[in-house]
MDAnalysis code that builds the backbone (N, CA, C; Angstrom):
import MDAnalysis as mda
import numpy as np

u = mda.Universe.empty(504, n_residues=168, atom_resindex=np.repeat(np.arange(168), 3), trajectory=True)
u.add_TopologyAttr("name", ["N", "CA", "C"] * 168)
u.add_TopologyAttr("resid", np.arange(1, 169))
u.add_TopologyAttr("resname", ["UNK", "UNK", "UNK", "UNK", "UNK", "UNK", "UNK", "UNK", "UNK", "UNK", "UNK", "UNK", "UNK", "UNK", "UNK", "UNK", "UNK", "UNK", "UNK", "UNK", "UNK", "UNK", "UNK", "UNK", "UNK", "UNK", "UNK", "UNK", "UNK", "UNK", "UNK", "UNK", "UNK", "UNK", "UNK", "UNK", "UNK", "UNK", "UNK", "UNK", "UNK", "UNK", "UNK", "UNK", "UNK", "UNK", "UNK", "UNK", "UNK", "UNK", "UNK", "UNK", "UNK", "UNK", "UNK", "UNK", "UNK", "UNK", "UNK", "UNK", "UNK", "UNK", "UNK", "UNK", "UNK", "UNK", "UNK", "UNK", "UNK", "UNK", "UNK", "UNK", "UNK", "UNK", "UNK", "UNK", "UNK", "UNK", "UNK", "UNK", "UNK", "UNK", "UNK", "UNK", "UNK", "UNK", "UNK", "UNK", "UNK", "UNK", "UNK", "UNK", "UNK", "UNK", "UNK", "UNK", "UNK", "UNK", "UNK", "UNK", "UNK", "UNK", "UNK", "UNK", "UNK", "UNK", "UNK", "UNK", "UNK", "UNK", "UNK", "UNK", "UNK", "UNK", "UNK", "UNK", "UNK", "UNK", "UNK", "UNK", "UNK", "UNK", "UNK", "UNK", "UNK", "UNK", "UNK", "UNK", "UNK", "UNK", "UNK", "UNK", "UNK", "UNK", "UNK", "UNK", "UNK", "UNK", "UNK", "UNK", "UNK", "UNK", "UNK", "UNK", "UNK", "UNK", "UNK", "UNK", "UNK", "UNK", "UNK", "UNK", "UNK", "UNK", "UNK", "UNK", "UNK", "UNK", "UNK", "UNK", "UNK", "UNK", "UNK", "UNK", "UNK", "UNK", "UNK", "UNK"])
u.atoms.positions = np.array([
    [65.773, 80.846, 82.439],
    [64.431, 81.209, 82.118],
    [63.761, 80.025, 81.441],
    [62.495, 79.812, 81.737],
    [61.715, 78.753, 81.134],
    [60.617, 79.391, 80.316],
    [60.454, 78.956, 79.089],
    [59.391, 79.447, 78.231],
    [58.341, 78.357, 78.184],
    [57.139, 78.670, 78.632],
    [56.060, 77.691, 78.676],
    [55.215, 77.804, 77.422],
    [55.197, 76.758, 76.631],
    [54.378, 76.719, 75.426],
    [53.651, 75.389, 75.434],
    [52.362, 75.407, 75.277],
    [51.597, 74.164, 75.318],
    [50.543, 74.126, 74.230],
    [49.852, 73.018, 74.146],
    [48.770, 72.874, 73.176],
    [47.713, 73.908, 73.497],
    [47.244, 74.562, 72.480],
    [46.228, 75.591, 72.672],
    [46.826, 76.904, 73.136],
    [48.156, 76.975, 73.213],
    [48.819, 78.199, 73.663],
    [48.867, 79.194, 72.521],
    [48.512, 80.418, 72.786],
    [48.694, 81.500, 71.820],
    [50.167, 81.874, 71.893],
    [50.950, 81.414, 70.949],
    [52.406, 81.575, 71.016],
    [52.835, 83.026, 70.988],
    [51.992, 83.937, 70.520],
    [52.353, 85.349, 70.567],
    [52.245, 85.869, 71.989],
    [51.576, 85.137, 72.835],
    [51.416, 85.526, 74.233],
    [52.051, 84.490, 75.159],
    [53.097, 83.797, 74.709],
    [53.741, 82.755, 75.518],
    [54.177, 83.331, 76.851],
    [53.969, 82.557, 77.902],
    [54.332, 83.016, 79.236],
    [55.794, 82.718, 79.499],
    [56.434, 83.619, 80.202],
    [57.819, 83.406, 80.588],
    [57.888, 83.364, 82.107],
    [58.717, 82.499, 82.610],
    [58.976, 82.500, 84.042],
    [60.472, 82.606, 84.237],
    [60.864, 83.419, 85.179],
    [62.288, 83.611, 85.456],
    [62.696, 82.736, 86.623],
    [63.915, 82.201, 86.588],
    [64.409, 81.436, 87.733],
    [64.426, 82.320, 88.978],
    [64.321, 81.709, 90.146],
    [64.347, 82.509, 91.378],
    [65.577, 83.415, 91.425],
    [65.373, 84.669, 91.825],
    [66.477, 85.615, 91.959],
    [66.832, 86.334, 90.671],
    [66.233, 85.943, 89.558],
    [66.514, 86.596, 88.281],
    [65.413, 87.601, 87.969],
    [65.792, 88.691, 87.296],
    [64.791, 89.685, 86.920],
    [63.915, 89.120, 85.808],
    [62.744, 89.643, 85.738],
    [61.780, 89.198, 84.740],
    [61.756, 90.225, 83.616],
    [62.515, 89.959, 82.562],
    [62.596, 90.873, 81.438],
    [62.009, 90.212, 80.204],
    [61.392, 91.007, 79.381],
    [60.864, 90.487, 78.118],
    [62.029, 90.206, 77.175],
    [61.734, 89.479, 76.122],
    [62.742, 89.203, 75.104],
    [63.249, 90.519, 74.514],
    [62.347, 91.455, 74.273],
    [62.744, 92.747, 73.717],
    [63.669, 93.496, 74.672],
    [63.391, 93.451, 75.990],
    [64.247, 94.122, 76.970],
    [65.620, 93.464, 77.020],
    [65.648, 92.143, 76.988],
    [66.937, 91.445, 77.015],
    [67.743, 91.759, 75.760],
    [67.092, 91.793, 74.596],
    [67.771, 92.133, 73.350],
    [68.304, 93.559, 73.405],
    [67.526, 94.491, 73.915],
    [67.969, 95.886, 74.038],
    [69.202, 95.968, 74.943],
    [69.200, 95.206, 76.048],
    [70.347, 95.187, 76.957],
    [71.602, 94.675, 76.246],
    [71.454, 93.604, 75.465],
    [72.596, 93.060, 74.723],
    [73.099, 94.088, 73.713],
    [72.183, 94.725, 72.992],
    [72.575, 95.741, 72.017],
    [73.268, 96.919, 72.687],
    [72.735, 97.370, 73.826],
    [73.360, 98.480, 74.552],
    [74.768, 98.115, 75.002],
    [74.936, 96.927, 75.553],
    [76.264, 96.515, 76.008],
    [77.242, 96.418, 74.838],
    [76.776, 95.940, 73.703],
    [77.659, 95.846, 72.539],
    [78.033, 97.240, 72.034],
    [77.088, 98.175, 72.029],
    [77.391, 99.547, 71.620],
    [78.402, 100.180, 72.569],
    [78.259, 99.922, 73.859],
    [79.203, 100.457, 74.845],
    [80.574, 99.814, 74.662],
    [80.605, 98.517, 74.416],
    [81.888, 97.824, 74.176],
    [82.595, 98.447, 72.964],
    [81.853, 98.761, 71.917],
    [82.429, 99.414, 70.736],
    [82.951, 100.807, 71.086],
    [82.262, 101.520, 71.970],
    [82.728, 102.835, 72.438],
    [84.069, 102.697, 73.158],
    [84.176, 101.711, 74.044],
    [85.417, 101.491, 74.784],
    [86.571, 101.178, 73.828],
    [86.304, 100.402, 72.802],
    [87.335, 100.057, 71.822],
    [87.684, 101.269, 70.960],
    [86.668, 102.044, 70.555],
    [86.905, 103.228, 69.720],
    [87.818, 104.224, 70.427],
    [87.712, 104.317, 71.743],
    [88.557, 105.214, 72.528],
    [90.033, 104.917, 72.257],
    [90.426, 103.659, 72.386],
    [91.819, 103.284, 72.127],
    [92.182, 103.408, 70.659],
    [91.281, 103.003, 69.793],
    [91.537, 103.035, 68.351],
    [91.734, 104.473, 67.861],
    [90.838, 105.376, 68.235],
    [90.955, 106.777, 67.804],
    [92.210, 107.434, 68.380],
    [92.526, 107.115, 69.630],
    [93.747, 107.642, 70.233],
    [94.971, 107.158, 69.454],
    [95.016, 105.869, 69.178],
    [96.178, 105.292, 68.490],
    [96.364, 105.882, 67.098],
    [95.281, 106.217, 66.411],
    [95.362, 106.850, 65.084],
    [95.678, 108.340, 65.207],
    [95.656, 108.841, 66.433],
    [95.817, 110.276, 66.717],
    [94.699, 111.079, 66.045],
    [93.524, 110.459, 65.949],
    [92.343, 111.153, 65.434],
    [91.609, 111.735, 66.642],
    [92.146, 112.846, 67.136],
    [91.633, 113.406, 68.378],
    [90.300, 114.121, 68.206],
    [89.915, 114.429, 66.980],
    [88.569, 114.964, 66.755],
    [87.548, 113.854, 66.994],
    [87.762, 112.696, 66.377],
    [86.862, 111.553, 66.603],
    [86.902, 111.136, 68.071],
    [88.091, 111.104, 68.643],
    [88.283, 110.737, 70.050],
    [87.443, 111.637, 70.955],
    [87.497, 112.935, 70.736],
    [86.777, 113.866, 71.608],
    [85.268, 113.731, 71.457],
    [84.804, 113.283, 70.290],
    [83.364, 113.109, 70.060],
    [82.805, 111.884, 70.767],
    [83.671, 111.082, 71.369],
    [83.214, 109.940, 72.163],
    [82.682, 110.384, 73.520],
    [82.902, 111.656, 73.865],
    [82.468, 112.208, 75.139],
    [81.187, 113.014, 74.964],
    [80.319, 112.965, 75.986],
    [79.105, 113.781, 76.001],
    [79.510, 115.251, 76.021],
    [78.579, 116.129, 75.688],
    [78.898, 117.565, 75.625],
    [79.455, 118.084, 76.948],
    [79.059, 117.479, 78.057],
    [79.599, 117.856, 79.363],
    [80.464, 116.736, 79.947],
    [80.941, 115.852, 79.067],
    [81.753, 114.725, 79.502],
    [83.086, 115.165, 80.080],
    [83.613, 114.338, 80.977],
    [84.851, 114.668, 81.686],
    [85.844, 113.519, 81.533],
    [87.100, 113.873, 81.233],
    [88.209, 112.927, 81.215],
    [89.092, 113.254, 82.401],
    [89.394, 112.245, 83.221],
    [90.244, 112.430, 84.397],
    [91.453, 111.524, 84.232],
    [92.639, 112.124, 84.183],
    [93.864, 111.381, 83.930],
    [94.388, 110.621, 85.128],
    [95.282, 109.664, 84.837],
    [95.825, 108.819, 85.875],
    [97.203, 109.226, 86.359],
    [97.802, 110.232, 85.742],
    [99.141, 110.654, 86.146],
    [99.076, 111.588, 87.349],
    [100.099, 111.537, 88.167],
    [100.168, 112.446, 89.310],
    [100.108, 113.886, 88.816],
    [99.309, 114.699, 89.479],
    [99.214, 116.107, 89.137],
    [98.287, 116.415, 87.975],
    [97.690, 115.384, 87.362],
    [96.776, 115.668, 86.250],
    [95.443, 116.161, 86.804],
    [94.745, 116.901, 85.988],
    [93.442, 117.408, 86.413],
    [92.400, 117.063, 85.358],
    [91.123, 117.161, 85.709],
    [90.063, 116.798, 84.761],
    [89.966, 117.792, 83.602],
    [89.533, 117.283, 82.461],
    [89.224, 118.104, 81.299],
    [87.756, 117.873, 80.981],
    [86.999, 118.961, 80.857],
    [85.553, 118.857, 80.659],
    [85.150, 119.336, 79.275],
    [84.354, 118.529, 78.606],
    [83.835, 118.868, 77.288],
    [84.753, 118.401, 76.175],
    [84.171, 118.025, 75.037],
    [84.969, 117.511, 73.926],
    [86.073, 118.464, 73.444],
    [85.827, 119.760, 73.433],
    [86.845, 120.701, 72.949],
    [88.067, 120.699, 73.856],
    [87.859, 120.790, 75.163],
    [88.976, 120.793, 76.115],
    [89.733, 119.470, 76.073],
    [88.997, 118.378, 75.930],
    [89.629, 117.061, 75.869],
    [90.474, 116.947, 74.598],
    [89.935, 117.365, 73.465],
    [90.670, 117.319, 72.197],
    [91.939, 118.174, 72.269],
    [91.821, 119.396, 72.804],
    [92.985, 120.277, 72.903],
    [94.061, 119.671, 73.796],
    [93.654, 119.054, 74.900],
    [94.610, 118.437, 75.815],
    [95.371, 117.301, 75.141],
    [94.654, 116.347, 74.529],
    [95.354, 115.203, 73.946],
    [96.163, 115.596, 72.709],
    [95.688, 116.576, 71.951],
    [96.444, 117.039, 70.779],
    [97.782, 117.629, 71.204],
    [97.766, 118.414, 72.281],
    [98.992, 119.041, 72.786],
    [99.923, 118.016, 73.449],
    [99.340, 117.089, 74.192],
    [100.126, 116.151, 74.989],
    [100.663, 114.979, 74.182],
    [99.934, 114.550, 73.152],
    [100.314, 113.353, 72.398],
    [100.385, 113.641, 70.899],
    [101.367, 114.430, 70.458],
    [101.503, 114.690, 69.014],
    [101.882, 113.396, 68.289],
    [101.714, 113.361, 66.961],
    [102.053, 112.147, 66.199],
    [103.486, 111.675, 66.414],
    [104.387, 112.584, 66.748],
    [105.785, 112.189, 66.970],
    [105.984, 111.501, 68.324],
    [104.985, 111.559, 69.182],
    [105.059, 110.947, 70.507],
    [104.718, 109.459, 70.410],
    [105.691, 108.622, 70.678],
    [105.523, 107.168, 70.648],
    [104.929, 106.672, 69.333],
    [105.582, 106.934, 68.197],
    [105.045, 106.427, 66.929],
    [104.954, 104.905, 66.952],
    [103.886, 104.403, 66.366],
    [103.665, 102.959, 66.331],
    [103.077, 102.388, 67.603],
    [102.751, 103.250, 68.566],
    [102.182, 102.765, 69.826],
    [100.713, 102.388, 69.640],
    [100.219, 101.568, 70.585],
    [98.811, 101.181, 70.521],
    [98.314, 100.729, 71.887],
    [96.994, 100.765, 72.031],
    [96.314, 100.313, 73.248],
    [95.804, 98.890, 73.062],
    [95.845, 98.129, 74.120],
    [95.130, 96.860, 74.199],
    [94.028, 97.086, 75.233],
    [92.794, 96.982, 74.796],
    [91.639, 97.196, 75.672],
    [91.089, 95.814, 76.033],
    [90.850, 95.570, 77.330],
    [90.419, 94.224, 77.732],
    [89.600, 94.246, 79.015],
    [89.120, 93.056, 79.387],
    [88.402, 92.807, 80.645],
    [87.254, 93.796, 80.864],
    [86.434, 93.968, 79.865],
    [85.341, 94.942, 79.935],
    [84.165, 94.385, 80.710],
    [83.726, 95.146, 81.694],
    [82.544, 94.809, 82.482],
    [81.605, 96.004, 82.413],
    [80.400, 95.774, 81.912],
    [79.439, 96.853, 81.663],
    [78.169, 96.587, 82.453],
    [77.703, 97.592, 83.173],
    [76.469, 97.491, 83.943],
    [75.496, 98.564, 83.455],
    [74.340, 98.123, 82.992],
    [73.294, 99.058, 82.594],
    [72.515, 99.442, 83.840],
    [72.424, 100.739, 84.106],
    [71.742, 101.201, 85.310],
    [70.294, 101.576, 85.028],
    [70.118, 102.367, 83.994],
    [68.787, 102.781, 83.545],
    [68.813, 102.804, 82.024],
    [67.753, 103.220, 81.420],
    [67.663, 103.195, 79.961],
    [68.796, 103.961, 79.286],
    [69.222, 105.064, 79.873],
    [70.221, 105.919, 79.231],
    [71.473, 106.135, 80.063],
    [71.713, 105.302, 81.063],
    [72.924, 105.434, 81.872],
    [73.518, 104.047, 82.153],
    [74.832, 104.033, 82.241],
    [75.551, 102.782, 82.490],
    [76.888, 103.107, 83.133],
    [77.534, 102.074, 83.646],
    [78.907, 102.188, 84.125],
    [79.721, 101.080, 83.465],
    [81.023, 101.286, 83.420],
    [81.904, 100.257, 82.868],
    [83.236, 100.296, 83.602],
    [83.872, 99.149, 83.617],
    [85.220, 98.985, 84.159],
    [85.971, 98.178, 83.112],
    [87.197, 98.611, 82.793],
    [87.985, 97.862, 81.817],
    [89.472, 98.080, 82.068],
    [90.265, 97.191, 81.503],
    [91.717, 97.280, 81.598],
    [92.289, 97.849, 80.314],
    [93.464, 98.449, 80.449],
    [94.202, 98.938, 79.287],
    [95.679, 98.638, 79.466],
    [96.322, 98.405, 78.340],
    [97.776, 98.281, 78.282],
    [98.234, 99.136, 77.116],
    [99.209, 99.982, 77.348],
    [99.738, 100.852, 76.302],
    [101.071, 100.266, 75.864],
    [101.154, 99.928, 74.590],
    [102.327, 99.266, 74.027],
    [103.056, 100.259, 73.119],
    [104.362, 100.353, 73.286],
    [105.187, 101.239, 72.450],
    [106.268, 100.404, 71.776],
    [106.882, 100.986, 70.770],
    [108.020, 100.318, 70.134],
    [109.255, 100.574, 70.987],
    [109.906, 99.495, 71.395],
    [111.102, 99.613, 72.219],
    [112.306, 100.036, 71.400],
    [113.450, 100.223, 72.070],
    [114.680, 100.625, 71.372],
    [115.068, 99.661, 70.248],
    [114.663, 98.392, 70.393],
    [114.977, 97.389, 69.368],
    [113.916, 97.338, 68.267],
    [112.918, 98.240, 68.354],
    [111.853, 98.276, 67.351],
    [110.739, 97.276, 67.587],
    [110.835, 96.523, 68.682],
    [109.804, 95.531, 68.988],
    [108.783, 96.119, 69.961],
    [107.520, 95.700, 69.819],
    [106.497, 96.182, 70.747],
    [106.813, 95.747, 72.181],
    [106.637, 96.679, 73.113],
    [106.869, 96.377, 74.519],
    [105.843, 97.126, 75.371],
    [105.301, 96.476, 76.396],
    [104.352, 97.182, 77.270],
    [105.035, 98.382, 77.920],
    [104.371, 99.511, 77.887],
    [104.923, 100.738, 78.462],
    [104.220, 101.093, 79.772],
    [102.889, 100.992, 79.767],
    [102.123, 101.254, 80.980],
    [100.808, 100.493, 80.905],
    [100.174, 100.360, 82.066],
    [98.917, 99.610, 82.129],
    [98.101, 100.102, 83.314],
    [96.825, 99.809, 83.260],
    [95.930, 100.200, 84.347],
    [94.504, 99.836, 84.024],
    [93.579, 100.639, 84.556],
    [92.173, 100.389, 84.263],
    [91.412, 101.700, 84.139],
    [90.222, 101.618, 83.577],
    [89.313, 102.750, 83.445],
    [88.075, 102.482, 84.283],
    [87.528, 103.536, 84.843],
    [86.209, 103.492, 85.479],
    [85.377, 104.547, 84.783],
    [84.257, 104.108, 84.194],
    [83.462, 104.975, 83.339],
    [82.030, 105.124, 83.820],
    [81.499, 106.311, 83.591],
    [80.066, 106.574, 83.669],
    [79.670, 106.944, 82.247],
    [78.616, 106.315, 81.743],
    [78.215, 106.485, 80.351],
    [76.776, 106.965, 80.262],
    [76.490, 107.723, 79.211],
    [75.131, 108.198, 78.956],
    [74.805, 107.991, 77.482],
    [73.517, 107.794, 77.231],
    [73.067, 107.760, 75.844],
    [72.604, 109.173, 75.515],
    [73.297, 109.813, 74.577],
    [72.986, 111.188, 74.177],
    [72.659, 111.184, 72.688],
    [71.463, 111.627, 72.343],
    [71.067, 111.620, 70.938],
    [71.047, 110.226, 70.351],
    [70.741, 109.222, 71.169],
    [70.673, 107.838, 70.708],
    [72.011, 107.135, 70.631],
    [73.095, 107.797, 71.073],
    [74.448, 107.232, 70.981],
    [75.078, 107.205, 72.373],
    [75.701, 106.070, 72.712],
    [76.387, 105.972, 74.000],
    [77.671, 106.791, 73.955],
    [77.909, 107.571, 75.042],
    [79.103, 108.416, 75.154],
    [79.626, 108.357, 76.587],
    [80.866, 108.801, 76.722],
    [81.448, 108.903, 78.058],
    [80.896, 110.143, 78.746],
    [80.335, 109.960, 79.917],
    [79.980, 111.091, 80.780],
    [81.191, 111.439, 81.637],
    [81.875, 110.388, 82.072],
    [83.105, 110.547, 82.857],
    [83.969, 109.320, 82.611],
    [85.212, 109.558, 82.234],
    [86.173, 108.471, 82.062],
    [87.362, 108.787, 82.937],
    [87.605, 107.922, 83.905],
    [88.746, 108.111, 84.798],
    [89.770, 107.014, 84.530],
    [91.005, 107.475, 84.312],
    [92.126, 106.590, 84.017],
    [92.875, 106.306, 85.316],
    [93.163, 105.043, 85.560],
    [93.977, 104.657, 86.698],
    [95.207, 103.941, 86.159],
    [96.375, 104.547, 86.343],
    [97.638, 103.949, 85.915],
    [98.160, 103.105, 87.061],
    [98.414, 101.825, 86.786],
    [98.832, 100.904, 87.832],
    [100.252, 100.387, 87.651],
    [100.741, 100.434, 86.423],
    [102.089, 99.932, 86.156],
    [102.677, 100.758, 85.015],
    [103.933, 101.144, 85.181],
    [104.596, 101.924, 84.140],
    [106.053, 101.514, 84.094],
    [106.567, 101.480, 82.875],
    [107.982, 101.170, 82.693],
    [108.806, 102.308, 83.279],
    [109.912, 101.989, 83.963],
    [110.737, 103.068, 84.545],
    [111.376, 103.959, 83.498],
])
C-alpha cells in the first residue's frame, strides 16, 4: 500500500492506494482485522489451555450457544451446545486421565469471512507423560473451525478434530 501525502495535503484525509490485486481497506478496517485475528488466535490457544487444566466449564464457554464439537476418533459423534460439550469432556477426560498431559497448538491460519464470521485451520499435538515420566507425543492432527462473534466475543460455531497420528 502507498500512502500519498504532499504539500497542501489535508493529512486527516490522506489518500491511500492499494497495490494491484489487493483489497482497499482503511487503516481502521485493517486494525480491526488484526485485532479479530489475534482474538481468534487466543481462542484457539484457550481451547488447549482450558482442556489441559481440566477446566471444562471455561472450555465449554469457548463455544457459541449452538456450537458443535465433532471428535476425531472413529465412532465419535457431534456434541452440540456448551452443556453437552462440557458433560462429554468431563466424563471422557477426568483429572486422573493422562495427568501432566498438555496440548501444543500450532500452525494457525485464520480467515475472516465477514464482520462476525471466520474460519480457522490449526495443528495440535497431545503430549503425555511416558512410562519414564518424560513428555512424549501421544497423538496429533488438525482442527477445522467455523467461528462466530457472539456478544462481542469470538467463539467456536463448529470445531472438528482430525486425528492423524496416534501412538500405538
